C-alpha positions in Angstrom: -23.0 64.4 -50.7 -25.2 66.7 -48.6 -28.4 65.0 -47.8 -29.9 67.9 -45.8 -32.3 69.1 -48.5 -34.1 65.8 -48.5 -34.7 66.0 -44.9 -36.1 69.6 -44.8 -40.1 69.2 -44.6 -40.8 72.9 -45.2 -41.9 72.1 -48.9 -42.5 68.4 -48.5 -45.5 66.6 -47.3 -45.1 63.9 -44.9 -45.6 61.3 -47.4 -43.0 62.8 -50.0 -40.5 63.1 -47.0 -40.7 59.3 -46.3 -40.2 58.3 -49.9 -37.3 60.8 -50.4 -35.7 59.4 -47.0 -35.7 55.8 -48.6 -34.3 57.0 -51.6 -31.5 58.9 -50.0 -30.6 55.9 -47.8 -30.5 53.6 -50.9 -27.9 55.7 -52.4 -25.9 56.1 -49.3 -25.7 52.5 -47.7 -24.0 49.4 -49.4 -27.0 47.3 -50.6 -27.9 43.7 -50.5 -31.1 42.4 -51.8 -33.4 41.5 -48.7 -37.0 41.7 -47.6 -38.2 42.8 -44.3 -41.8 41.8 -43.3 -42.0 45.2 -41.4 -41.1 47.2 -44.4 -44.6 47.7 -45.8 -46.5 48.8 -42.6 -44.1 51.8 -42.3 -45.8 53.1 -45.4 -49.3 51.9 -44.9 -50.5 55.5 -45.0 -49.1 56.3 -48.5 -51.1 56.1 -51.7 -50.6 52.9 -53.6 -48.1 54.0 -56.1 -45.9 55.7 -53.4 -46.1 52.6 -51.3 -44.4 50.5 -54.2 -41.7 53.2 -54.5 -41.0 53.3 -50.8 -41.1 49.4 -50.4 -38.6 49.0 -53.4 -36.2 51.4 -51.8 -36.5 49.8 -48.3 -35.9 46.1 -49.8 -33.0 47.1 -51.3 -31.2 48.1 -48.2 -28.8 46.0 -46.1 -29.0 46.1 -42.5 -25.8 47.8 -41.4 -23.6 46.0 -38.6 -24.2 49.2 -36.1 -24.1 49.2 -32.4 -27.7 49.3 -31.1 -29.2 47.1 -33.6 -32.1 45.2 -32.5 -34.5 42.3 -33.3 -37.7 44.0 -34.9 -40.8 42.6 -33.0 -42.8 42.4 -36.1 -40.6 40.3 -38.0 -38.2 39.1 -35.6 -35.0 40.1 -37.8 -32.2 42.6 -37.5 -33.9 45.5 -39.5 -33.8 49.2 -40.1 -36.4 51.5 -38.4 -37.0 55.2 -38.0 -35.3 55.1 -34.7 -32.1 53.6 -36.4 -32.1 56.2 -39.1 -31.7 58.8 -36.7 -29.2 57.3 -34.5 -26.8 56.3 -37.4 -27.2 59.3 -39.5 -27.1 61.9 -37.0 -25.3 62.8 -33.7 -26.9 65.2 -31.3 -25.7 66.2 -27.7 -26.9 68.9 -25.5 -24.7 71.9 -25.8 -26.5 74.8 -23.8 -29.6 76.3 -22.4 -30.3 79.9 -22.9 -31.9 82.4 -20.5 -33.0 85.9 -21.3 -32.3 87.8 -18.3 -32.4 91.5 -17.1 -28.7 91.7 -16.1 -26.8 88.7 -18.0 -23.2 90.3 -16.8 -24.3 90.1 -13.3 -25.9 86.6 -13.7 -22.6 85.2 -15.1 -20.6 86.6 -12.4 -22.7 85.1 -9.8 -22.9 81.6 -11.5 -18.9 81.6 -11.7 -18.4 82.8 -8.2 -21.0 80.5 -6.5 -21.3 77.5 -8.6 -17.9 77.0 -10.2 -18.6 77.8 -13.7 -16.3 79.3 -16.1 -16.7 81.8 -18.9 -16.5 80.0 -22.3 -17.6 82.8 -24.6 -19.0 86.4 -24.3 -20.4 89.2 -26.6 -21.0 92.7 -26.1 -23.8 95.1 -26.1 -27.0 95.2 -26.5 -27.4 91.7 -25.4 -24.1 91.1 -23.3 -24.3 87.4 -23.8 -22.4 85.0 -21.5 -21.7 81.4 -22.1 -20.8 79.4 -18.9 -19.4 75.9 -18.8 -19.8 73.6 -16.0 -16.5 72.0 -14.7 -16.8 69.0 -16.9 -16.9 71.2 -20.0 -19.8 69.2 -21.2 -22.7 71.5 -20.9 -23.3 75.3 -20.7 -25.8 77.8 -19.6 -26.1 81.0 -21.7 -27.3 84.3 -20.1 -28.3 87.4 -22.3 -30.6 90.2 -22.6 -32.8 90.5 -25.7 -35.0 93.5 -25.6 -37.1 92.2 -28.4 -38.5 89.5 -26.4 -40.1 89.0 -23.0 -38.0 88.3 -20.0 -39.6 85.4 -18.3 -40.9 85.9 -14.7 -38.7 83.1 -13.4 -39.8 83.5 -9.7 -43.4 82.7 -10.5 -42.5 79.4 -12.3 -42.9 76.4 -9.9 -39.8 74.5 -9.1 -41.3 71.3 -10.5 -42.3 73.0 -13.7 -38.6 74.2 -14.4 -35.4 73.9 -12.7 -31.8 73.6 -13.6 -30.0 70.8 -11.9 -26.4 70.8 -10.5 -24.9 67.7 -8.9 -22.9 68.5 -5.8 -20.9 66.7 -3.1 -22.7 68.3 -0.3 -26.3 69.4 -0.7 -26.7 71.2 2.7 -23.5 73.0 2.4 -24.0 74.1 -1.1 -27.6 75.3 -0.2 -26.5 77.4 2.8 -23.7 78.9 0.7 -25.8 79.9 -2.2 -28.5 81.4 0.3 -25.6 83.5 1.9 -25.0 84.7 -1.6 -28.5 86.0 -2.3 -30.2 82.8 -3.3 -33.6 81.9 -1.7 -34.4 78.3 -0.4 -37.3 76.6 -2.0 -38.6 73.9 0.6 -36.4 71.8 2.6 -33.8 69.1 1.7 -35.4 65.9 0.8 -34.2 62.3 0.0 -36.3 60.4 -2.7 -36.9 56.7 -3.0 -33.8 56.2 -5.0 -31.6 57.7 -2.0 -30.8 60.9 -4.0 -30.3 64.0 -1.7 -32.2 67.0 -3.2 -32.6 70.9 -2.5 -34.3 73.6 -4.4 -32.7 77.2 -4.4 -33.8 80.0 -6.5 -30.9 82.3 -7.7 -31.1 86.2 -7.3 -33.2 86.3 -10.5 -35.5 83.7 -9.5 -34.4 80.9 -11.5 -34.8 77.7 -9.7 -31.8 75.6 -9.3 -31.9 72.0 -8.1 -28.9 70.8 -6.0 -28.6 67.1 -5.8 -26.2 64.1 -4.9 -27.2 60.9 -6.7 -27.1 57.7 -4.5 -26.0 56.2 -8.0 -24.7 58.6 -10.6 -26.8 58.6 -14.0 -24.2 60.0 -16.1 
């Protein structure tokens, strides 16, 4: 069944949430009676009555044979933890980053023309939103104009405080191309200790883009 109500913490205290989580897991995972030495410390902050409830729920669980299981440092056995709860019950991936800008239509056109992005979805006035996908189709940028909230002064934000990074084959050539299209260079091209070639360029609206070529790809 849908367990989402058990994970909403709006009307549950932290203590109640922990107990509810244990009860929910006990109902959804095949069980085998086992005791883990590290179970009780997870609930050390709970009142004694709730400690008993939580420990009973945890000790009725069988550790699932799942990718990423690990030996717990406290008890030395394969065991469930908050980290495993999150990785086994939920799958989360980045989808998009949204930017409130003055002219989302113009921004979308510039990114498609100069950075090879493609229009994945759009909606009309008053926000004129545009979702742009990268060439791999795994990540998107969203540009829109919401008059009810501020448009950030992107130009005033230091590059190392916030930037959007693109991997490119030729950093110098891409940097020069973006500058001809209305971008502005932020510093010079550099090479870090890992051998990555990096350059910073602001788009026409002041948002900092990082152009990089990894010596060894990270993704």
